[in-house]
C-alpha positions in Angstrom: -118.5 -181.7 -64.7 -114.8 -182.3 -64.2 -114.0 -181.5 -67.7 -116.0 -178.2 -67.5 -113.8 -177.1 -64.5 -110.6 -178.1 -66.2 -111.8 -176.1 -69.3 -112.5 -173.1 -67.3 -109.0 -173.3 -65.5 -107.2 -173.8 -68.8 -109.0 -170.7 -70.3 -108.3 -168.7 -67.2 -104.6 -169.5 -67.3 -104.4 -168.8 -71.0 -106.1 -165.4 -70.4 -103.7 -164.6 -67.6 -100.7 -165.5 -69.8 -102.0 -163.4 -72.8 -102.7 -160.5 -70.6 -99.3 -160.4 -69.1 -97.5 -161.2 -72.5 -99.1 -158.4 -74.1 -97.5 -155.9 -71.6 -94.0 -157.3 -71.9 -91.4 -154.7 -73.0 -89.8 -155.9 -76.3 -86.2 -155.7 -77.6 -85.3 -152.3 -78.6 -87.6 -150.6 -76.2 -86.4 -148.8 -73.1 -86.3 -150.9 -70.0 -88.8 -149.8 -67.4 -87.1 -147.9 -64.6 -86.9 -149.4 -61.0 -85.8 -148.1 -57.5 -86.0 -151.0 -55.0 -84.2 -152.1 -51.9 -81.9 -155.2 -52.0 -81.4 -157.7 -49.3 -79.3 -155.3 -47.3 -81.7 -152.3 -47.6 -79.5 -150.6 -50.3 -81.6 -149.0 -53.1 -80.8 -150.0 -56.7 -82.0 -148.0 -59.7 -81.7 -149.0 -63.3 -79.7 -145.7 -63.9 -77.1 -147.0 -61.5 -76.2 -149.7 -64.1 -75.9 -147.4 -67.1 -73.0 -148.4 -69.3 -73.2 -152.1 -68.4 -75.3 -155.1 -69.4 -77.9 -156.2 -66.8 -79.5 -159.6 -66.3 -82.7 -158.6 -64.6 -84.5 -161.8 -63.4 -87.9 -162.1 -61.9 -88.8 -165.1 -59.8 -91.8 -166.2 -57.7 -90.4 -167.0 -54.2 -87.2 -167.2 -52.2 -85.9 -170.6 -51.1 -88.3 -172.7 -53.3 -86.8 -175.4 -55.5 -87.0 -173.8 -58.9 -85.9 -170.2 -57.7 -83.1 -171.8 -55.7 -81.8 -173.7 -58.6 -82.0 -170.6 -60.8 -80.3 -168.3 -58.3 -77.5 -170.8 -57.6 -76.9 -171.2 -61.4 -76.5 -167.4 -61.6 -74.2 -167.6 -58.7 -72.1 -170.4 -60.2 -71.9 -168.5 -63.5 -71.4 -165.1 -62.2 -67.7 -164.9 -63.1 -68.5 -165.6 -66.8 -71.3 -163.1 -66.7 -69.2 -160.4 -65.2 -66.4 -161.1 -67.7 -68.9 -160.3 -70.3 -69.8 -157.0 -68.6 -73.0 -158.1 -67.0 -74.5 -157.6 -63.6 -77.1 -160.0 -62.3 -80.1 -158.7 -60.3 -83.0 -160.9 -59.0 -86.4 -159.4 -58.2 -89.4 -160.9 -56.4 -92.2 -159.7 -54.1 -90.5 -161.1 -51.0 -89.2 -158.5 -48.5 -85.7 -157.6 -48.0 -85.4 -159.8 -44.8 -86.5 -162.9 -46.8 -83.9 -162.0 -49.5 -81.2 -161.6 -47.0 -82.0 -165.1 -45.5 -82.1 -166.7 -49.0 -78.8 -164.9 -50.1 -77.0 -165.9 -47.0 -78.1 -169.5 -47.1 -76.9 -170.0 -50.7 -74.1 -167.5 -50.7 -75.7 -165.4 -53.4 -73.3 -162.4 -54.3 -75.7 -160.4 -56.3 -78.7 -158.1 -55.4 -82.0 -159.5 -54.7 -84.6 -156.7 -55.0 -87.7 -156.5 -52.9 -90.6 -155.6 -55.1 -93.2 -155.9 -52.3 -96.1 -154.2 -54.1 -95.3 -155.9 -57.4 -95.1 -152.5 -59.3 -91.8 -153.3 -61.0 -92.7 -156.8 -62.0 -96.0 -155.4 -63.4 -94.1 -152.7 -65.3 -92.2 -155.6 -66.9 -95.2 -157.7 -67.7 -93.9 -160.3 -65.2 -96.7 -160.1 -62.6 -99.3 -162.7 -62.1 -102.2 -161.3 -60.0 -104.8 -163.8 -59.1 -106.7 -161.5 -56.7 -105.5 -162.6 -53.3 -102.3 -164.0 -54.5 -99.6 -162.1 -56.5 -96.3 -163.3 -57.7 -93.5 -162.6 -60.2 -93.5 -165.0 -63.2 -90.0 -166.5 -64.1 -89.1 -163.9 -66.8 -85.6 -162.5 -67.5 -84.8 -159.4 -69.3 -81.3 -158.8 -70.7 -80.8 -155.0 -70.8 -78.0 -153.5 -72.9 -75.6 -150.7 -71.7 -77.8 -148.0 -73.1 -80.9 -149.2 -70.9 -82.8 -151.0 -73.7 -84.2 -154.5 -73.7 -81.8 -156.6 -75.7 -83.6 -159.9 -75.1 -86.6 -161.3 -73.3 -86.8 -164.8 -71.8 -90.5 -166.0 -71.2 -89.6 -169.7 -71.0 -86.9 -170.3 -68.4 -85.4 -173.6 -67.8 -83.8 -173.0 -64.4 -81.1 -175.7 -64.9 -79.5 -174.0 -67.9 -80.9 -170.4 -68.0 -77.7 -168.7 -66.9 -75.5 -170.6 -69.5 -78.1 -169.6 -72.1 -77.6 -165.9 -71.1 -73.8 -166.3 -71.3 -74.1 -167.6 -74.8 -76.5 -164.8 -75.8 -74.1 -162.2 -74.4 -71.3 -163.7 -76.3 -73.4 -163.5 -79.5 -74.7 -160.0 -78.9 -71.2 -158.5 -78.1 -69.6 -160.1 -81.1 
């Protein structure tokens, strides 16, 4: 019985991942637009970042271990990323108040966008919807200055992800 339950769960998780992965925008495609409030209530649109590189990273939940590690890595590497012409933007389904507490606690100097209904995460193929529970998958999209997807990161190691993006930006700009 235990092996049947495990098999069903594995197949269900595989199905969820395949369904989401099929919807991911791919390099060369236009990045899906967004218009979301940040931790201060300011609205951010993709068009606001025209002419600059954008590191748009989706994460599941404010103030959890992996999400904190990832956000702090972006914070620590922000100067390098900005020297390469990139802006960092985080997105999760948490609300602006939660984002404000998270940003203040860890001194995060970049916008954290509140995608409360998950529509933007869904448009990027980064939404996991298990019925009663929805959350953003840990995906990152590097968007070029023309608003096209330059690179998609589906497998994110939070301890080295921001440095991976620094290296990719250096390579893409060379």
